[in-house]
C-alpha positions as CSV (number, residue, x, y, z in Angstrom):
1,X,69.0,98.9,109.9
2,X,70.3,95.5,108.9
3,X,68.6,92.5,108.4
4,X,70.7,89.1,110.1
5,X,70.5,86.6,107.1
6,X,70.4,83.8,109.5
7,X,67.2,84.4,111.7
8,X,65.4,81.7,112.8
9,X,61.9,81.1,112.3
10,X,60.3,78.4,114.2
11,X,58.1,77.2,112.1
12,X,60.5,75.7,109.5
13,X,63.0,74.5,111.7
14,X,60.3,72.9,113.8
15,X,59.1,69.1,112.4
16,X,56.3,69.4,111.5
17,X,55.1,65.6,112.2
18,X,55.5,66.4,116.4
19,X,51.4,67.7,116.0
20,X,50.4,65.2,114.7
21,X,51.8,62.9,117.3
22,X,50.9,65.9,120.1
23,X,47.7,65.2,118.0
24,X,47.2,61.7,118.7
25,X,48.4,60.9,122.2
26,X,46.1,63.4,123.4
27,X,43.6,61.6,121.6
28,X,44.7,58.5,122.6
29,X,44.1,59.7,126.4
30,X,41.5,61.5,126.3
31,X,39.5,58.9,124.7
32,X,40.8,56.2,127.1
33,X,39.1,58.2,129.8
34,X,35.5,59.0,128.4
35,X,35.7,55.5,127.4
36,X,36.4,53.8,131.5
37,X,34.0,56.7,132.6
38,X,31.2,55.8,130.0
39,X,31.7,52.4,130.7
40,X,31.9,52.9,134.8
41,X,27.8,55.0,134.6
42,X,26.4,51.8,133.4
43,X,26.6,49.9,136.6
44,X,27.7,46.5,137.3
45,X,29.2,44.7,133.9
46,X,30.7,41.2,133.5
47,X,34.5,41.7,133.0
48,X,34.4,40.6,129.7
49,X,31.6,43.0,128.1
50,X,32.9,46.1,130.3
51,X,36.3,45.8,128.5
52,X,34.7,45.3,124.7
53,X,32.3,48.1,125.7
54,X,35.9,50.5,126.6
55,X,37.6,48.9,123.3
56,X,34.5,50.0,121.2
57,X,34.1,53.5,122.6
58,X,37.8,53.9,122.5
59,X,37.1,53.3,118.3
60,X,34.6,55.2,118.2
61,X,36.8,58.4,119.2
62,X,38.8,58.0,116.6
63,X,36.4,57.1,114.0
64,X,34.8,60.9,115.2
65,X,37.3,62.1,115.2
66,X,39.7,61.5,112.4
67,X,37.2,61.2,109.9
68,X,34.7,62.9,111.0
69,X,35.8,65.8,112.3
70,X,39.4,65.5,110.7
71,X,38.4,64.1,107.4
72,X,35.8,66.5,106.6
73,X,35.6,69.8,108.7
74,X,38.2,70.5,109.3
75,X,39.6,70.6,105.7
76,X,37.1,73.3,104.6
77,X,38.4,75.9,102.2
78,X,37.0,78.2,104.5
79,X,39.1,76.7,107.4
80,X,42.4,77.1,104.6
81,X,45.3,80.0,105.2
82,X,46.4,80.1,101.7
83,X,47.0,82.7,99.9
C-alpha cells in the first residue's frame, strides 16, 4: 500500500485563532443572556440601575471564565495532553 505525501490534516491547516474567536462569541452571547435574565428577576429597577447591573454581571462572567476557569482550572498539568 502506498501512502500519499500530500494528505490533508485539518488540525494543521485550520487556523488556531478561530477557536478563540468562537469561544469569545459564545461567552458574549451566554453572559449577556444570563445577565439580562438575572437582572429581570430582581423586579422593578430604575433603568440606569438595571443597565449597571447588566454590565456588572456581564463583566463578572468574563472575569470568572478567563481568569478563574480558563486561567487556573484549564491550565492544570493533568489536563495537558503533551507527550
